[in-house]
C-alpha positions in Angstrom: -0.5 0.2 0.3 1.3 3.1 -1.1 1.9 6.3 1.2 -1.1 8.7 1.4 -2.7 11.4 3.6 -6.3 11.1 4.7 -8.7 12.2 1.0 -11.3 11.4 -0.3 -10.1 8.0 -2.4 -12.4 6.2 -4.5 -13.7 3.1 -3.4 -12.3 0.3 -5.9 -16.5 -1.1 -6.0 -18.0 2.8 -7.8 -14.0 2.2 -10.0 -14.6 -1.5 -10.9 -18.5 -1.6 -10.4 -19.8 -5.4 -11.2 -18.8 -8.1 -9.2 -19.4 -11.9 -8.0 -19.9 -13.1 -5.1 -16.8 -16.2 -5.5 -18.3 -19.7 -7.3 -19.4 -22.5 -4.5 -19.1 -26.0 -4.5 -21.1 -27.1 -2.1 -18.8 -30.8 -2.4 -14.9 -30.7 -2.1 -14.5 -33.7 -4.1 -14.4 -31.9 -7.8 -11.4 -29.9 -7.3 -7.9 -31.3 -6.1 -4.5 -30.3 -6.9 -4.0 -34.0 -8.9 -6.1 -34.2 -12.3 -6.0 -37.5 -12.4 -7.2 -38.3 -9.6 -10.8 -36.3 -10.2 -11.1 -38.4 -13.5 -11.0 -41.5 -10.7 -13.2 -40.5 -8.6 -15.5 -39.7 -10.8 -15.0 -43.0 -12.8 -16.0 -44.6 -9.3 -18.7 -42.0 -9.4 -20.6 -43.3 -12.4 -19.5 -46.5 -11.9 -21.1 -47.0 -8.5 -25.2 -47.7 -8.7 -28.3 -46.9 -6.6 -27.8 -45.3 -2.8 -24.2 -45.4 -3.0 -23.4 -43.7 -5.7 -25.9 -40.0 -4.2 -23.9 -41.1 -1.4 -20.2 -40.6 -3.1 -22.0 -37.5 -5.1 -23.0 -35.5 -1.4 -25.9 -34.1 -2.5 -27.1 -30.8 -1.2 -30.2 -28.5 -1.0 -28.5 -26.5 -4.2 -27.4 -30.0 -6.1 -28.3 -34.0 -6.0 -28.1 -36.8 -8.4 -31.6 -35.6 -9.8 -31.0 -31.4 -10.6 -31.4 -30.4 -13.8 -29.2 -28.9 -15.4 -27.5 -26.8 -18.2 -24.0 -26.5 -19.2 -21.0 -24.9 -18.1 -20.7 -21.6 -20.2 -17.5 -22.8 -22.2 -17.5 -26.5 -21.8 -18.9 -29.1 -23.1 -20.2 -31.6 -20.0 -23.6 -33.8 -20.0 -26.7 -32.6 -18.9 -28.6 -35.5 -18.2 -29.5 -35.5 -14.7 -26.3 -37.9 -12.7 -28.5 -40.3 -12.1 -27.4 -41.9 -15.0 -24.5 -40.7 -16.1 -21.9 -43.2 -17.3 -19.7 -41.4 -18.9 -15.8 -39.9 -19.4 -14.3 -37.7 -17.5 -15.0 -34.0 -18.6 -11.3 -32.9 -19.2 -10.9 -30.7 -15.8 -9.3 -27.3 -16.0 -6.9 -25.2 -13.6 -8.6 -22.8 -11.6 -7.8 -20.2 -8.0 -9.1 -22.2 -5.5 -6.8 -20.4 -3.3 -4.5 -17.3 -2.8 -1.1 -18.3 -5.1 -2.5 -22.6 -4.8 -3.8 -23.8 -8.5 -5.6 -26.9 -8.5 -7.6 -29.0 -11.0 -11.4 -28.8 -11.1 -13.6 -31.6 -12.9 -15.8 -28.5 -15.5 -19.6 -29.3 -15.2 -22.4 -27.9 -14.2 -23.8 -30.2 -12.0 -21.0 -31.5 -9.5 -21.1 -27.2 -8.6 -24.0 -25.8 -6.1 -23.0 -22.4 -7.5 -21.0 -22.3 -10.4 -21.2 -18.5 -10.8 -22.1 -18.6 -14.8 -21.5 -14.9 -15.8 -17.4 -16.0 -14.6 -17.4 -18.7 -17.2 -18.9 -16.1 -19.9 -16.3 -13.9 -19.9 -13.3 -16.0 -18.8 -10.8 -16.1 -21.8 -7.4 -15.9 -22.9 -7.8 -11.9 -22.4 -9.3 -11.8 -19.1 -8.1 -11.0 -15.4 -10.2 -11.6 -12.5 -9.5 -9.3 -9.5 -9.8 -10.7 -6.5 -10.8 -9.0 -2.8 -8.4 -10.2 -0.2 -9.7 -8.6 2.9 -8.3 -10.6 5.7 -4.9 -8.6 6.8 -1.9 -9.0 6.7 -1.3 -9.4 2.7 -2.2 -7.7 0.1 -6.1 -6.6 -0.4 -6.2 -8.0 -4.0 -5.2 -10.5 -6.1 -5.2 -11.1 -10.1 -5.8 -14.4 -11.8 -7.0 -15.6 -15.3 -7.7 -19.0 -14.1 -11.1 -18.6 -13.2 -11.1 -18.8 -8.8 -12.6 -19.6 -6.2 -10.9 -18.8 -3.2 -13.5 -17.1 -1.0 -14.7 -15.4 0.9 -14.0 -11.9 -1.1 -15.9 -10.7 -4.1 -14.4 -11.1 -8.3 -14.2 -8.1 -10.5 -13.5 -9.2 -14.2 -11.6 -6.6 -15.6 -13.5 -7.5 -18.9 -18.0 -7.1 -19.6 -17.4 -9.4 -22.5 -15.4 -12.4 -23.9 -12.0 -10.6 -25.7 -11.6 -8.1 -24.1 -14.1 -6.0 -24.7 -16.0 -3.2 -22.6 -13.4 -3.2 -19.4 -15.7 -3.2 -16.1 -14.3 0.3 -15.0 -16.7 3.4 -14.4 -17.7 4.9 -17.8 -15.1 8.3 -18.8 -12.9 7.2 -15.4 -9.7 6.4 -18.2 -10.8 9.9 -19.8 -11.3 12.0 -16.7 -7.1 10.0 -15.9 -6.0 11.2 -18.7 -2.2 8.9 -18.8 -3.8 5.5 -20.4 -6.2 4.4 -22.2 -5.8 0.9 -21.8 -7.8 -1.5 -18.8 -4.7 -3.3 -17.6 -2.4 -0.2 -16.4 -5.8 1.1 -14.9 -5.5 -2.8 -13.1 -2.6 -2.5 -12.8 -2.5 0.6 -10.9 -4.7 -0.5 -9.1 -2.6 -3.3 -7.5 -0.6 -0.7 -6.5 -2.2 2.0 -5.0 -5.4 -0.3 -3.3 -5.3 0.4 0.5 -7.0 -2.0 3.0 -10.3 -0.8 3.0 -10.4 -1.1 -0.7 -10.3 2.6 -1.7 -8.0 3.1 -4.6 -5.8 6.9 -4.0 -5.5 8.0 -8.2 -3.0 10.5 -9.1 -2.8 13.5 -11.4 1.7 13.4 -12.1 1.3 11.7 -15.3 5.0 9.9 -13.9 3.7 8.9 -10.3 1.1 7.5 -12.1 3.8 5.6 -14.6 5.5 4.6 -11.5 2.8 3.0 -10.1 1.8 1.3 -13.3 5.4 -0.3 -13.5 5.2 -1.6 -10.3 2.2 -2.7 -11.2 3.0 -4.3 -13.5 5.6 -6.4 -12.1 2.7 -7.9 -10.1 0.2 -8.9 -12.4 2.7 -10.8 -14.7 4.0 -13.0 -10.7 -0.1 -13.6 -10.9 -0.2 -14.5 -13.7 2.3 -15.7 -15.2 1.6 -16.8 -18.3 3.2 -19.8 -19.4 6.3 -18.2 -18.0 8.8 -19.2 -14.7 9.9 -16.5 -12.7 13.4 -17.0 -11.7 15.3 -15.0 -8.6 18.8 -14.3 -9.2 21.6 -17.3 -9.7 22.5 -18.6 -6.0 18.9 -17.2 -4.8 16.9 -20.0 -6.6 15.5 -23.3 -4.0 16.8 -26.7 -5.0 15.4 -29.8 -3.0 18.7 -30.2 -0.9 17.6 -33.7 0.3 15.0 -35.5 -1.5 11.3 -35.2 -0.5 9.8 -38.7 1.2 6.8 -40.6 -0.9 3.8 -38.7 2.0 5.5 -36.2 3.8 3.2 -34.7 6.7 5.0 -31.6 8.9 6.0 -28.1 6.5 8.5 -26.9 9.0 10.9 -23.8 8.4 14.5 -23.4 9.7 14.6 -19.5 9.3 18.6 -19.5 10.3 19.1 -21.6 7.5 16.3 -20.7 5.0 15.7 -24.0 4.6 11.5 -25.9 4.7 11.8 -28.9 5.8 9.0 -31.5 4.3 9.4 -34.0 7.3 13.2 -35.5 6.1 13.2 -33.6 2.6 14.4 -30.3 2.6 14.6 -27.3 0.0 16.5 -24.1 0.2 17.0 -21.1 -0.2 13.6 -20.2 0.8 13.7 -16.4 1.9 11.9 -15.4 5.1 9.9 -13.3 3.0 8.1 -16.2 1.1 8.0 -17.3 4.0 6.2 -15.0 5.7 3.5 -14.4 3.1 0.8 -14.2 4.1 -3.0 -14.0 1.8 -6.4 -13.7 3.1 -4.7 -13.9 6.8 -3.4 -17.2 6.2 0.3 -18.4 5.8 0.2 -18.9 2.2 3.3 -22.2 2.1 1.7 -23.2 5.3 -2.1 -23.5 3.4 -0.6 -25.1 0.0 0.4 -27.7 1.7 -2.3 -28.0 3.9 -4.4 -28.7 0.6 -1.8 -31.2 -0.6 -1.1 -33.0 2.3 -4.7 -33.1 4.4 -6.5 -36.6 4.9 -9.3 -36.9 3.7 -12.9 -38.8 5.0 -12.5 -42.6 4.9 -14.9 -44.1 1.8 -14.9 -40.7 0.1 -14.6 -39.8 -3.9 -11.9 -38.0 -1.9 -10.2 -39.8 -0.3 -9.1 -40.7 -4.0 -5.8 -39.5 -4.4 -2.2 -39.9 -5.1 -0.4 -42.8 -2.7 3.1 -40.8 -3.2 4.0 -37.0 -3.8 3.9 -36.6 -7.4 7.3 -34.9 -8.8 4.6 -31.9 -10.2 3.9 -31.1 -6.8 7.3 -30.9 -6.1 7.7 -28.2 -9.0 4.8 -26.1 -8.3 6.5 -25.6 -4.6 9.1 -24.5 -5.9 8.3 -21.7 -8.5 5.8 -21.2 -5.4 8.7 -20.2 -3.1 9.9 -17.9 -6.2 6.2 -16.3 -6.9 6.0 -15.4 -3.3 10.1 -14.0 -2.6 9.1 -11.8 -5.9 5.8 -11.0 -4.9 6.9 -9.6 -1.7 10.3 -7.6 -2.8 7.4 -5.9 -5.5 5.4 -5.1 -2.2 7.9 -3.9 -0.2 8.3 -1.1 -3.5 4.8 -0.4 -4.2 4.5 0.4 -0.6 7.4 3.0 -0.7 5.1 4.8 -3.8 3.7 7.8 -2.4 0.2 9.6 -3.5 -0.3 13.6 -3.3 -2.9 15.4 -4.3 -4.9 12.6 -5.3 -8.4 13.0 -7.3 -11.1 12.5 -5.1 -13.9 10.6 -5.3 -16.0 14.2 -4.8 -14.2 15.7 -8.3 -15.8 12.0 -9.9 -19.0 12.9 -9.2 -18.8 16.5 -10.6 -17.2 14.9 -13.5 -20.2 12.8 -13.7 -17.8 9.7 -13.9 -20.0 8.8 -10.3 -22.1 7.7 -9.3 -21.9 5.3 -12.2 -25.0 3.5 -14.1 -27.3 0.6 -12.3 -26.7 -1.1 -16.1 -22.9 -1.3 -15.7 -22.8 -3.6 -11.7 -25.0 -5.9 -13.6 -23.6 -9.0 -16.5 -23.6 -7.7 -19.9 -25.5 -9.9 -22.2 -22.5 -12.2 -23.5 -24.0 -14.8 -25.3 -22.3 -15.0 -28.4 -22.1 -19.4 -28.3 -25.0 -21.8 -27.7 -25.4 -23.2 -24.4 -26.9 -26.7 -24.1 -29.3 -26.3 -21.1 -31.1 -29.1 -18.8 -31.5 -32.8 -21.0 -30.1 -31.3 -24.0 -32.5 -28.1 -24.1 -31.7 -25.0 -25.6 -30.3 -22.4 -22.1 -32.8 -19.2 -22.9 -29.8 -16.0 -22.0 
């Protein structure tokens, strides 16, 4: 958070007015860090008949084996009732289940209590989802190119339509700022300048704007990565110094040695800033490890999981340590930024930018492709 003085900074909720509550799964087994486990869980479900299938499914008020529901937008999952389902598992997709924690999800609307279809309709290679993480300490906002499942903060897509069309910004805001017409630049500034109360001080100074955007774009790259693998300078890169056991159960950090212990396995160097990094009020590395080692209930679909620690998880751990270390450095530079002479909410109201029209707080009509409704019917949207 940059250094600011008390002012009338506009809230993010007015600057990016359309927001969506995070999806609610209703059951944990359709998501996992290991995609092969998801396919095995699906196979176990559809091969089980009668009451056994219902127990495995874990029905809720919103979803049972008999619930009629349409396809998840953009995916070709089945629409027949699950009580009769027998086909192969839909190909798992990558999602964000927690701060900096990517899992896989079976993209089938029948498995998800509240999927928030409006998010799936605008998800593409251009989209960036801004995720509120309101529990301090840690960054107030994160961003991802993946569908976010993390709770409890709201989700604000950068664009209201697919293809990077119609930015989810107060109409006239970019023109009033005058710095840059690029919505990604505004998002980068927001990641730099946002305060814990989710207000966003705006600057008139083009040089300060450029500096804030530069810092924010660095943070955005670390959050999205877009297939790139960030690297720490030579000598600071984490490596596996002692092999990880087949099923590590404990995680311990030695601050003096800058070493992460997974039972007898050792990873170093791990900078203190990476170990201490918190988001949503929790230490990210501890939460990441717990998501892969927590014991599921016996006899459940969630109990179908890798019997040994996959090599892919070790690679993800090394990359996560790198990202957290670099992100902590980026946040330290962001906090050095001072924003004097801010553009206030009062000024935006006087200019007609605020309040925003009610229509921009709701999703746009974006159905540009066929969506199959329940039992193969056409979806009407």
